[in-house]
PyMOL Python script that loads the backbone (N, CA, C, O; Angstrom):
from pymol import cmd

cmd.read_pdbstr("""\
ATOM      1  N   MET A   1      59.442   7.540 201.062  1.00  0.00           N
ATOM      2  CA  MET A   1      59.734   8.097 202.154  1.00  0.00           C
ATOM      3  C   MET A   1      58.615   8.553 203.255  1.00  0.00           C
ATOM      4  O   MET A   1      57.624   8.921 202.624  1.00  0.00           O
ATOM      5  N   SER A   2      58.500   8.614 204.004  1.00  0.00           N
ATOM      6  CA  SER A   2      57.310   8.605 205.037  1.00  0.00           C
ATOM      7  C   SER A   2      57.197  10.223 205.579  1.00  0.00           C
ATOM      8  O   SER A   2      58.279  10.809 205.538  1.00  0.00           O
ATOM      9  N   ALA A   3      56.171  10.939 206.025  1.00  0.00           N
ATOM     10  CA  ALA A   3      55.664  12.035 206.100  1.00  0.00           C
ATOM     11  C   ALA A   3      56.786  12.380 207.094  1.00  0.00           C
ATOM     12  O   ALA A   3      57.434  13.422 206.993  1.00  0.00           O
ATOM     13  N   GLU A   4      56.949  11.656 207.859  1.00  0.00           N
ATOM     14  CA  GLU A   4      58.120  11.346 209.578  1.00  0.00           C
ATOM     15  C   GLU A   4      59.326  12.149 208.471  1.00  0.00           C
ATOM     16  O   GLU A   4      59.538  13.360 208.406  1.00  0.00           O
ATOM     17  N   GLN A   5      59.917  11.181 207.763  1.00  0.00           N
ATOM     18  CA  GLN A   5      60.820  11.420 207.596  1.00  0.00           C
ATOM     19  C   GLN A   5      61.185  12.945 206.344  1.00  0.00           C
ATOM     20  O   GLN A   5      62.170  13.673 206.465  1.00  0.00           O
ATOM     21  N   LEU A   6      60.523  13.038 205.660  1.00  0.00           N
ATOM     22  CA  LEU A   6      60.242  14.631 204.958  1.00  0.00           C
ATOM     23  C   LEU A   6      60.409  15.563 206.150  1.00  0.00           C
ATOM     24  O   LEU A   6      61.358  16.346 206.192  1.00  0.00           O
ATOM     25  N   ARG A   7      59.628  15.501 206.982  1.00  0.00           N
ATOM     26  CA  ARG A   7      59.823  16.531 207.956  1.00  0.00           C
ATOM     27  C   ARG A   7      61.091  16.503 208.658  1.00  0.00           C
ATOM     28  O   ARG A   7      61.617  17.567 208.984  1.00  0.00           O
ATOM     29  N   ARG A   8      61.771  15.099 208.989  1.00  0.00           N
ATOM     30  CA  ARG A   8      63.096  15.703 209.383  1.00  0.00           C
ATOM     31  C   ARG A   8      64.364  15.936 208.398  1.00  0.00           C
ATOM     32  O   ARG A   8      65.415  16.490 208.718  1.00  0.00           O
ATOM     33  N   GLU A   9      63.994  15.326 206.969  1.00  0.00           N
ATOM     34  CA  GLU A   9      64.866  16.045 206.181  1.00  0.00           C
ATOM     35  C   GLU A   9      64.775  17.427 206.092  1.00  0.00           C
ATOM     36  O   GLU A   9      65.871  17.976 205.982  1.00  0.00           O
ATOM     37  N   ARG A  10      63.713  18.232 206.106  1.00  0.00           N
ATOM     38  CA  ARG A  10      63.436  19.465 205.800  1.00  0.00           C
ATOM     39  C   ARG A  10      64.204  20.261 207.034  1.00  0.00           C
ATOM     40  O   ARG A  10      64.812  21.323 206.901  1.00  0.00           O
ATOM     41  N   LEU A  11      64.053  19.555 208.197  1.00  0.00           N
ATOM     42  CA  LEU A  11      65.004  20.151 209.532  1.00  0.00           C
ATOM     43  C   LEU A  11      66.217  20.089 209.355  1.00  0.00           C
ATOM     44  O   LEU A  11      66.987  21.035 209.519  1.00  0.00           O
ATOM     45  N   GLN A  12      66.513  19.009 209.014  1.00  0.00           N
ATOM     46  CA  GLN A  12      68.243  18.771 209.156  1.00  0.00           C
ATOM     47  C   GLN A  12      69.101  19.923 207.839  1.00  0.00           C
ATOM     48  O   GLN A  12      70.309  20.159 207.835  1.00  0.00           O
ATOM     49  N   GLN A  13      68.004  20.523 206.754  1.00  0.00           N
ATOM     50  CA  GLN A  13      68.284  21.085 205.618  1.00  0.00           C
ATOM     51  C   GLN A  13      68.671  22.856 206.318  1.00  0.00           C
ATOM     52  O   GLN A  13      69.479  23.729 206.000  1.00  0.00           O
ATOM     53  N   LYS A  14      67.683  22.742 207.309  1.00  0.00           N
ATOM     54  CA  LYS A  14      67.536  24.136 207.788  1.00  0.00           C
ATOM     55  C   LYS A  14      68.648  24.195 209.000  1.00  0.00           C
ATOM     56  O   LYS A  14      69.285  25.108 209.525  1.00  0.00           O
ATOM     57  N   LEU A  15      68.601  23.365 209.108  1.00  0.00           N
ATOM     58  CA  LEU A  15      70.171  23.018 210.689  1.00  0.00           C
ATOM     59  C   LEU A  15      71.198  23.361 210.062  1.00  0.00           C
ATOM     60  O   LEU A  15      71.960  24.219 210.508  1.00  0.00           O
ATOM     61  N   ALA A  16      71.409  22.688 208.811  1.00  0.00           N
ATOM     62  CA  ALA A  16      72.905  22.977 208.056  1.00  0.00           C
ATOM     63  C   ALA A  16      72.966  24.523 207.513  1.00  0.00           C
ATOM     64  O   ALA A  16      74.063  25.076 207.595  1.00  0.00           O
ATOM     65  N   MET A  17      72.031  25.148 207.048  1.00  0.00           N
ATOM     66  CA  MET A  17      72.053  26.308 207.093  1.00  0.00           C
ATOM     67  C   MET A  17      72.411  27.256 208.134  1.00  0.00           C
ATOM     68  O   MET A  17      73.464  27.893 208.163  1.00  0.00           O
ATOM     69  N   VAL A  18      71.371  27.316 209.079  1.00  0.00           N
ATOM     70  CA  VAL A  18      72.020  27.780 210.404  1.00  0.00           C
ATOM     71  C   VAL A  18      73.227  27.753 211.142  1.00  0.00           C
ATOM     72  O   VAL A  18      73.447  28.668 211.935  1.00  0.00           O
ATOM     73  N   LEU A  19      74.290  26.550 210.948  1.00  0.00           N
ATOM     74  CA  LEU A  19      75.202  26.191 211.434  1.00  0.00           C
ATOM     75  C   LEU A  19      76.479  26.629 210.365  1.00  0.00           C
ATOM     76  O   LEU A  19      77.664  26.496 210.668  1.00  0.00           O
ATOM     77  N   GLU A  20      75.972  27.202 208.999  1.00  0.00           N
ATOM     78  CA  GLU A  20      77.343  27.617 208.518  1.00  0.00           C
ATOM     79  C   GLU A  20      77.981  28.448 209.180  1.00  0.00           C
ATOM     80  O   GLU A  20      77.289  29.125 209.940  1.00  0.00           O
ATOM     81  N   PRO A  21      79.157  28.666 209.171  1.00  0.00           N
ATOM     82  CA  PRO A  21      79.772  29.600 209.850  1.00  0.00           C
ATOM     83  C   PRO A  21      79.841  31.218 209.342  1.00  0.00           C
ATOM     84  O   PRO A  21      80.266  32.010 210.184  1.00  0.00           O
ATOM     85  N   ASP A  22      79.538  31.636 208.314  1.00  0.00           N
ATOM     86  CA  ASP A  22      79.334  33.128 207.597  1.00  0.00           C
ATOM     87  C   ASP A  22      77.790  33.335 207.763  1.00  0.00           C
ATOM     88  O   ASP A  22      77.203  34.354 207.399  1.00  0.00           O
ATOM     89  N   ASN A  23      77.208  32.265 208.349  1.00  0.00           N
ATOM     90  CA  ASN A  23      75.414  32.751 208.150  1.00  0.00           C
ATOM     91  C   ASN A  23      75.325  33.508 209.372  1.00  0.00           C
ATOM     92  O   ASN A  23      75.863  33.108 210.405  1.00  0.00           O
ATOM     93  N   GLU A  24      74.549  34.784 209.293  1.00  0.00           N
ATOM     94  CA  GLU A  24      74.303  35.713 210.300  1.00  0.00           C
ATOM     95  C   GLU A  24      72.535  35.502 210.377  1.00  0.00           C
ATOM     96  O   GLU A  24      71.944  35.789 211.418  1.00  0.00           O
ATOM     97  N   PHE A  25      72.084  35.183 209.640  1.00  0.00           N
ATOM     98  CA  PHE A  25      70.568  34.897 210.016  1.00  0.00           C
ATOM     99  C   PHE A  25      70.106  33.766 210.495  1.00  0.00           C
ATOM    100  O   PHE A  25      70.735  32.821 210.021  1.00  0.00           O
ATOM    101  N   VAL A  26      69.114  33.383 211.375  1.00  0.00           N
ATOM    102  CA  VAL A  26      69.178  32.384 212.075  1.00  0.00           C
ATOM    103  C   VAL A  26      67.515  31.679 211.795  1.00  0.00           C
ATOM    104  O   VAL A  26      66.546  31.885 212.526  1.00  0.00           O
ATOM    105  N   VAL A  27      67.525  30.956 210.741  1.00  0.00           N
ATOM    106  CA  VAL A  27      65.772  30.450 210.449  1.00  0.00           C
ATOM    107  C   VAL A  27      65.145  30.279 211.466  1.00  0.00           C
ATOM    108  O   VAL A  27      65.675  30.012 212.544  1.00  0.00           O
ATOM    109  N   SER A  28      63.779  30.423 211.259  1.00  0.00           N
ATOM    110  CA  SER A  28      62.797  29.799 212.182  1.00  0.00           C
ATOM    111  C   SER A  28      62.826  28.120 211.922  1.00  0.00           C
ATOM    112  O   SER A  28      62.932  27.740 210.756  1.00  0.00           O
ATOM    113  N   PRO A  29      62.746  27.276 212.840  1.00  0.00           N
ATOM    114  CA  PRO A  29      62.780  25.728 212.478  1.00  0.00           C
ATOM    115  C   PRO A  29      61.153  25.452 211.870  1.00  0.00           C
ATOM    116  O   PRO A  29      60.923  24.436 211.214  1.00  0.00           O
ATOM    117  N   CYS A  30      60.308  26.244 212.100  1.00  0.00           N
ATOM    118  CA  CYS A  30      58.954  26.301 211.689  1.00  0.00           C
ATOM    119  C   CYS A  30      59.138  25.201 210.056  1.00  0.00           C
ATOM    120  O   CYS A  30      60.074  25.312 209.265  1.00  0.00           O
ATOM    121  N   ILE A  31      58.233  24.438 209.954  1.00  0.00           N
ATOM    122  CA  ILE A  31      58.090  23.582 208.475  1.00  0.00           C
ATOM    123  C   ILE A  31      56.554  23.446 208.097  1.00  0.00           C
ATOM    124  O   ILE A  31      56.107  22.731 207.200  1.00  0.00           O
ATOM    125  N   GLY A  32      55.676  24.444 209.136  1.00  0.00           N
ATOM    126  CA  GLY A  32      54.456  24.350 208.764  1.00  0.00           C
ATOM    127  C   GLY A  32      53.448  23.004 208.814  1.00  0.00           C
ATOM    128  O   GLY A  32      52.499  22.661 208.109  1.00  0.00           O
ATOM    129  N   VAL A  33      54.243  22.282 210.226  1.00  0.00           N
ATOM    130  CA  VAL A  33      53.773  21.401 210.462  1.00  0.00           C
ATOM    131  C   VAL A  33      53.258  21.720 212.351  1.00  0.00           C
ATOM    132  O   VAL A  33      53.966  21.293 213.262  1.00  0.00           O
ATOM    133  N   CYS A  34      52.108  22.419 212.584  1.00  0.00           N
ATOM    134  CA  CYS A  34      52.247  22.362 213.953  1.00  0.00           C
ATOM    135  C   CYS A  34      51.149  21.944 214.759  1.00  0.00           C
ATOM    136  O   CYS A  34      50.140  22.588 215.044  1.00  0.00           O
ATOM    137  N   GLN A  35      51.383  21.096 215.002  1.00  0.00           N
ATOM    138  CA  GLN A  35      50.636  20.352 215.840  1.00  0.00           C
ATOM    139  C   GLN A  35      51.754  19.411 217.707  1.00  0.00           C
ATOM    140  O   GLN A  35      52.751  18.707 217.863  1.00  0.00           O
ATOM    141  N   MET A  36      50.942  19.910 218.398  1.00  0.00           N
ATOM    142  CA  MET A  36      51.932  19.610 219.654  1.00  0.00           C
ATOM    143  C   MET A  36      51.683  18.021 220.090  1.00  0.00           C
ATOM    144  O   MET A  36      50.589  17.464 220.192  1.00  0.00           O
ATOM    145  N   ASN A  37      52.766  17.549 220.278  1.00  0.00           N
ATOM    146  CA  ASN A  37      52.812  16.269 220.831  1.00  0.00           C
ATOM    147  C   ASN A  37      52.599  16.227 222.237  1.00  0.00           C
ATOM    148  O   ASN A  37      53.515  16.662 222.935  1.00  0.00           O
ATOM    149  N   THR A  38      51.345  15.694 222.919  1.00  0.00           N
ATOM    150  CA  THR A  38      51.347  15.445 224.227  1.00  0.00           C
ATOM    151  C   THR A  38      51.999  14.743 225.198  1.00  0.00           C
ATOM    152  O   THR A  38      51.818  14.716 226.415  1.00  0.00           O
ATOM    153  N   LYS A  39      53.142  13.920 224.176  1.00  0.00           N
ATOM    154  CA  LYS A  39      53.835  13.016 225.223  1.00  0.00           C
ATOM    155  C   LYS A  39      55.241  13.608 225.326  1.00  0.00           C
ATOM    156  O   LYS A  39      55.989  13.411 226.284  1.00  0.00           O
ATOM    157  N   THR A  40      55.517  14.311 224.311  1.00  0.00           N
ATOM    158  CA  THR A  40      57.051  15.053 224.604  1.00  0.00           C
ATOM    159  C   THR A  40      56.701  16.656 224.804  1.00  0.00           C
ATOM    160  O   THR A  40      57.616  17.227 225.397  1.00  0.00           O
ATOM    161  N   ALA A  41      55.616  17.505 224.457  1.00  0.00           N
ATOM    162  CA  ALA A  41      55.259  18.408 224.683  1.00  0.00           C
ATOM    163  C   ALA A  41      56.110  19.388 223.236  1.00  0.00           C
ATOM    164  O   ALA A  41      56.033  20.614 223.147  1.00  0.00           O
ATOM    165  N   TRP A  42      56.717  18.674 222.438  1.00  0.00           N
ATOM    166  CA  TRP A  42      57.199  19.389 221.391  1.00  0.00           C
ATOM    167  C   TRP A  42      56.210  19.391 219.975  1.00  0.00           C
ATOM    168  O   TRP A  42      55.296  18.654 219.606  1.00  0.00           O
ATOM    169  N   CYS A  43      56.599  20.102 219.625  1.00  0.00           N
ATOM    170  CA  CYS A  43      55.879  20.260 218.069  1.00  0.00           C
ATOM    171  C   CYS A  43      56.467  19.160 217.332  1.00  0.00           C
ATOM    172  O   CYS A  43      57.570  18.618 217.404  1.00  0.00           O
ATOM    173  N   GLU A  44      55.220  18.927 216.441  1.00  0.00           N
ATOM    174  CA  GLU A  44      55.591  17.600 215.551  1.00  0.00           C
ATOM    175  C   GLU A  44      56.433  17.648 214.578  1.00  0.00           C
ATOM    176  O   GLU A  44      57.280  16.822 214.237  1.00  0.00           O
ATOM    177  N   GLY A  45      56.062  19.027 213.988  1.00  0.00           N
ATOM    178  CA  GLY A  45      56.903  19.621 212.569  1.00  0.00           C
ATOM    179  C   GLY A  45      58.568  20.177 213.050  1.00  0.00           C
ATOM    180  O   GLY A  45      59.493  19.873 212.297  1.00  0.00           O
ATOM    181  N   CYS A  46      58.809  20.836 214.082  1.00  0.00           N
ATOM    182  CA  CYS A  46      59.876  21.635 214.221  1.00  0.00           C
ATOM    183  C   CYS A  46      60.521  21.106 215.617  1.00  0.00           C
ATOM    184  O   CYS A  46      61.745  21.198 215.704  1.00  0.00           O
ATOM    185  N   PHE A  47      59.800  20.559 216.720  1.00  0.00           N
ATOM    186  CA  PHE A  47      60.611  19.824 217.948  1.00  0.00           C
ATOM    187  C   PHE A  47      60.465  21.205 218.890  1.00  0.00           C
ATOM    188  O   PHE A  47      60.720  21.076 220.087  1.00  0.00           O
ATOM    189  N   ARG A  48      60.253  21.899 218.625  1.00  0.00           N
ATOM    190  CA  ARG A  48      60.167  22.937 219.551  1.00  0.00           C
ATOM    191  C   ARG A  48      58.966  22.999 220.561  1.00  0.00           C
ATOM    192  O   ARG A  48      57.802  22.829 220.198  1.00  0.00           O
ATOM    193  N   ASP A  49      59.379  23.284 222.002  1.00  0.00           N
ATOM    194  CA  ASP A  49      58.393  23.673 222.948  1.00  0.00           C
ATOM    195  C   ASP A  49      57.529  24.569 222.815  1.00  0.00           C
ATOM    196  O   ASP A  49      57.834  25.576 222.177  1.00  0.00           O
ATOM    197  N   ILE A  50      56.182  24.432 223.401  1.00  0.00           N
ATOM    198  CA  ILE A  50      55.439  25.964 223.236  1.00  0.00           C
ATOM    199  C   ILE A  50      56.251  27.240 223.788  1.00  0.00           C
ATOM    200  O   ILE A  50      55.808  28.289 223.319  1.00  0.00           O
ATOM    201  N   GLN A  51      57.075  27.362 224.461  1.00  0.00           N
ATOM    202  CA  GLN A  51      57.780  28.353 225.194  1.00  0.00           C
ATOM    203  C   GLN A  51      58.753  28.964 224.068  1.00  0.00           C
ATOM    204  O   GLN A  51      58.973  30.175 224.054  1.00  0.00           O
ATOM    205  N   GLU A  52      59.246  28.224 223.264  1.00  0.00           N
ATOM    206  CA  GLU A  52      60.498  28.226 222.130  1.00  0.00           C
ATOM    207  C   GLU A  52      59.904  29.063 220.936  1.00  0.00           C
ATOM    208  O   GLU A  52      60.379  30.053 220.378  1.00  0.00           O
ATOM    209  N   ILE A  53      58.674  28.351 220.694  1.00  0.00           N
ATOM    210  CA  ILE A  53      57.919  28.860 219.821  1.00  0.00           C
ATOM    211  C   ILE A  53      57.255  30.323 220.091  1.00  0.00           C
ATOM    212  O   ILE A  53      57.462  31.285 219.352  1.00  0.00           O
ATOM    213  N   ALA A  54      56.416  30.361 221.267  1.00  0.00           N
ATOM    214  CA  ALA A  54      55.924  31.679 221.384  1.00  0.00           C
ATOM    215  C   ALA A  54      57.296  33.054 221.567  1.00  0.00           C
ATOM    216  O   ALA A  54      57.289  34.228 221.197  1.00  0.00           O
ATOM    217  N   ARG A  55      58.042  32.473 222.081  1.00  0.00           N
ATOM    218  CA  ARG A  55      59.247  33.508 221.994  1.00  0.00           C
ATOM    219  C   ARG A  55      60.257  33.785 221.120  1.00  0.00           C
ATOM    220  O   ARG A  55      61.136  34.626 221.310  1.00  0.00           O
ATOM    221  N   TRP A  56      60.111  32.928 219.952  1.00  0.00           N
ATOM    222  CA  TRP A  56      61.298  32.752 218.768  1.00  0.00           C
ATOM    223  C   TRP A  56      61.515  34.110 218.582  1.00  0.00           C
ATOM    224  O   TRP A  56      62.610  34.610 218.840  1.00  0.00           O
ATOM    225  N   GLY A  57      60.558  34.769 218.151  1.00  0.00           N
ATOM    226  CA  GLY A  57      61.449  36.355 217.651  1.00  0.00           C
ATOM    227  C   GLY A  57      61.854  37.210 218.771  1.00  0.00           C
ATOM    228  O   GLY A  57      62.104  38.359 218.405  1.00  0.00           O
ATOM    229  N   SER A  58      62.005  36.975 220.133  1.00  0.00           N
ATOM    230  CA  SER A  58      62.801  38.079 221.076  1.00  0.00           C
ATOM    231  C   SER A  58      63.697  37.236 221.259  1.00  0.00           C
ATOM    232  O   SER A  58      64.436  37.728 222.112  1.00  0.00           O
ATOM    233  N   PHE A  59      64.261  35.767 220.819  1.00  0.00           N
ATOM    234  CA  PHE A  59      65.583  35.314 221.137  1.00  0.00           C
ATOM    235  C   PHE A  59      66.704  35.746 220.379  1.00  0.00           C
ATOM    236  O   PHE A  59      66.541  35.710 219.160  1.00  0.00           O
ATOM    237  N   SER A  60      67.896  36.181 220.836  1.00  0.00           N
ATOM    238  CA  SER A  60      69.220  36.191 219.981  1.00  0.00           C
ATOM    239  C   SER A  60      69.459  35.264 219.398  1.00  0.00           C
ATOM    240  O   SER A  60      69.199  34.113 219.746  1.00  0.00           O
ATOM    241  N   ASN A  61      70.168  35.722 218.091  1.00  0.00           N
ATOM    242  CA  ASN A  61      70.809  34.437 217.504  1.00  0.00           C
ATOM    243  C   ASN A  61      71.520  34.028 217.564  1.00  0.00           C
ATOM    244  O   ASN A  61      72.058  33.593 216.546  1.00  0.00           O
ATOM    245  N   GLU A  62      72.219  33.803 219.144  1.00  0.00           N
ATOM    246  CA  GLU A  62      72.702  32.628 219.674  1.00  0.00           C
ATOM    247  C   GLU A  62      72.105  31.576 220.589  1.00  0.00           C
ATOM    248  O   GLU A  62      72.483  30.477 220.993  1.00  0.00           O
ATOM    249  N   GLU A  63      70.728  32.543 220.812  1.00  0.00           N
ATOM    250  CA  GLU A  63      69.794  31.480 221.646  1.00  0.00           C
ATOM    251  C   GLU A  63      69.136  30.861 220.688  1.00  0.00           C
ATOM    252  O   GLU A  63      69.079  29.655 220.928  1.00  0.00           O
ATOM    253  N   LYS A  64      68.600  31.170 219.677  1.00  0.00           N
ATOM    254  CA  LYS A  64      68.234  30.662 218.103  1.00  0.00           C
ATOM    255  C   LYS A  64      68.984  29.237 218.190  1.00  0.00           C
ATOM    256  O   LYS A  64      68.520  28.113 218.381  1.00  0.00           O
ATOM    257  N   LYS A  65      70.460  29.729 217.960  1.00  0.00           N
ATOM    258  CA  LYS A  65      71.151  28.420 217.386  1.00  0.00           C
ATOM    259  C   LYS A  65      71.198  27.348 218.454  1.00  0.00           C
ATOM    260  O   LYS A  65      71.160  26.135 218.246  1.00  0.00           O
ATOM    261  N   GLN A  66      71.300  28.064 219.831  1.00  0.00           N
ATOM    262  CA  GLN A  66      71.379  26.824 220.616  1.00  0.00           C
ATOM    263  C   GLN A  66      70.129  25.974 220.974  1.00  0.00           C
ATOM    264  O   GLN A  66      70.095  24.862 221.502  1.00  0.00           O
ATOM    265  N   ILE A  67      68.983  26.866 220.507  1.00  0.00           N
ATOM    266  CA  ILE A  67      67.674  26.126 220.494  1.00  0.00           C
ATOM    267  C   ILE A  67      67.746  24.655 219.112  1.00  0.00           C
ATOM    268  O   ILE A  67      67.486  23.455 219.197  1.00  0.00           O
ATOM    269  N   TRP A  68      68.234  25.551 217.927  1.00  0.00           N
ATOM    270  CA  TRP A  68      68.312  24.590 216.820  1.00  0.00           C
ATOM    271  C   TRP A  68      69.104  23.187 217.210  1.00  0.00           C
ATOM    272  O   TRP A  68      68.781  22.062 216.827  1.00  0.00           O
ATOM    273  N   LEU A  69      70.399  23.585 218.206  1.00  0.00           N
ATOM    274  CA  LEU A  69      70.932  22.071 218.526  1.00  0.00           C
ATOM    275  C   LEU A  69      70.272  21.487 219.326  1.00  0.00           C
ATOM    276  O   LEU A  69      70.575  20.294 219.323  1.00  0.00           O
ATOM    277  N   GLN A  70      69.238  21.809 220.271  1.00  0.00           N
ATOM    278  CA  GLN A  70      68.521  21.149 221.117  1.00  0.00           C
ATOM    279  C   GLN A  70      67.587  20.561 220.401  1.00  0.00           C
ATOM    280  O   GLN A  70      67.155  19.503 220.859  1.00  0.00           O
ATOM    281  N   ILE A  71      67.000  21.081 219.055  1.00  0.00           N
ATOM    282  CA  ILE A  71      66.050  20.614 218.388  1.00  0.00           C
ATOM    283  C   ILE A  71      66.997  19.218 217.792  1.00  0.00           C
ATOM    284  O   ILE A  71      66.654  18.042 217.919  1.00  0.00           O
ATOM    285  N   ASP A  72      68.202  19.693 217.152  1.00  0.00           N
ATOM    286  CA  ASP A  72      68.653  18.319 216.644  1.00  0.00           C
ATOM    287  C   ASP A  72      68.780  17.080 217.552  1.00  0.00           C
ATOM    288  O   ASP A  72      68.566  15.937 217.149  1.00  0.00           O
ATOM    289  N   GLN A  73      69.146  17.398 218.812  1.00  0.00           N
ATOM    290  CA  GLN A  73      69.183  16.295 219.843  1.00  0.00           C
ATOM    291  C   GLN A  73      68.067  15.691 219.753  1.00  0.00           C
ATOM    292  O   GLN A  73      67.986  14.512 219.407  1.00  0.00           O
ATOM    293  N   ARG A  74      66.839  16.590 220.121  1.00  0.00           N
ATOM    294  CA  ARG A  74      65.342  16.224 220.182  1.00  0.00           C
ATOM    295  C   ARG A  74      65.075  14.750 219.205  1.00  0.00           C
ATOM    296  O   ARG A  74      64.805  13.570 219.430  1.00  0.00           O
ATOM    297  N   MET A  75      65.352  15.684 217.925  1.00  0.00           N
ATOM    298  CA  MET A  75      64.971  14.759 216.743  1.00  0.00           C
ATOM    299  C   MET A  75      65.598  13.358 217.039  1.00  0.00           C
ATOM    300  O   MET A  75      64.968  12.301 217.020  1.00  0.00           O
ATOM    301  N   ASN A  76      67.184  13.528 217.370  1.00  0.00           N
ATOM    302  CA  ASN A  76      67.963  12.227 216.973  1.00  0.00           C
ATOM    303  C   ASN A  76      67.313  11.143 218.167  1.00  0.00           C
ATOM    304  O   ASN A  76      67.117   9.964 217.874  1.00  0.00           O
ATOM    305  N   ALA A  77      67.032  11.645 219.431  1.00  0.00           N
ATOM    306  CA  ALA A  77      66.370  11.115 220.745  1.00  0.00           C
ATOM    307  C   ALA A  77      65.099  10.342 220.273  1.00  0.00           C
ATOM    308  O   ALA A  77      64.879   9.256 220.807  1.00  0.00           O
ATOM    309  N   ASN A  78      64.309  10.771 219.392  1.00  0.00           N
ATOM    310  CA  ASN A  78      62.944  10.915 218.803  1.00  0.00           C
ATOM    311  C   ASN A  78      62.545   9.739 217.419  1.00  0.00           C
ATOM    312  O   ASN A  78      61.504   9.299 216.933  1.00  0.00           O
ATOM    313  N   GLN A  79      64.178   9.548 217.133  1.00  0.00           N
ATOM    314  CA  GLN A  79      64.011   8.835 215.839  1.00  0.00           C
ATOM    315  C   GLN A  79      63.256   7.363 215.731  1.00  0.00           C
ATOM    316  O   GLN A  79      63.748   6.491 216.447  1.00  0.00           O
ATOM    317  N   GLY A  80      62.560   7.133 215.235  1.00  0.00           N
ATOM    318  CA  GLY A  80      62.229   5.615 215.038  1.00  0.00           C
ATOM    319  C   GLY A  80      60.973   5.621 216.146  1.00  0.00           C
ATOM    320  O   GLY A  80      60.254   4.627 216.042  1.00  0.00           O
ATOM    321  N   CYS A  81      60.551   6.666 217.290  1.00  0.00           N
ATOM    322  CA  CYS A  81      59.404   6.616 217.775  1.00  0.00           C
ATOM    323  C   CYS A  81      58.308   7.115 216.824  1.00  0.00           C
ATOM    324  O   CYS A  81      58.453   7.930 215.913  1.00  0.00           O
ATOM    325  N   ASN A  82      57.027   6.395 217.249  1.00  0.00           N
ATOM    326  CA  ASN A  82      55.992   6.659 216.358  1.00  0.00           C
ATOM    327  C   ASN A  82      55.454   8.031 216.950  1.00  0.00           C
ATOM    328  O   ASN A  82      55.224   8.009 218.159  1.00  0.00           O
ATOM    329  N   SER A  83      55.225   9.190 216.291  1.00  0.00           N
ATOM    330  CA  SER A  83      55.002  10.301 216.439  1.00  0.00           C
ATOM    331  C   SER A  83      53.111  10.200 216.964  1.00  0.00           C
ATOM    332  O   SER A  83      52.370   9.450 216.328  1.00  0.00           O
ATOM    333  N   SER A  84      52.626  10.945 218.010  1.00  0.00           N
ATOM    334  CA  SER A  84      51.685  10.816 218.268  1.00  0.00           C
ATOM    335  C   SER A  84      51.142  12.172 219.045  1.00  0.00           C
ATOM    336  O   SER A  84      51.775  12.526 220.040  1.00  0.00           O
ATOM    337  N   SER A  85      50.016  12.928 218.636  1.00  0.00           N
ATOM    338  CA  SER A  85      49.502  13.988 219.091  1.00  0.00           C
ATOM    339  C   SER A  85      48.533  13.872 220.193  1.00  0.00           C
ATOM    340  O   SER A  85      48.154  14.874 220.799  1.00  0.00           O
ATOM    341  N   ASN A  86      48.086  12.599 220.496  1.00  0.00           N
ATOM    342  CA  ASN A  86      47.374  12.027 221.432  1.00  0.00           C
ATOM    343  C   ASN A  86      47.544  11.985 222.797  1.00  0.00           C
ATOM    344  O   ASN A  86      46.737  11.378 223.501  1.00  0.00           O
TER     345      ASN A  86
END
""", "prot")
cmd.dss("prot")
cmd.show_as("cartoon", "prot")
cmd.util.cbc("prot")
cmd.orient("prot")
């Protein structure tokens, strides 16, 4: 399994926890791979943009869940593309 596949799997596991109906705490998507992709402007690890990363702590749980849904869309849209931070 490639490093990219492992990152995606970790994010999918976190997303599944976030979407559990009884879950009141929304975990951060950060998986410790903090490198911005200059083409997409998303973090290579968590698929958030710099504003979402910087403001994560100030978002409500509902806003965080919406960002998680965007992350899922971004991962799916970016699947199979070569990631590049240059």
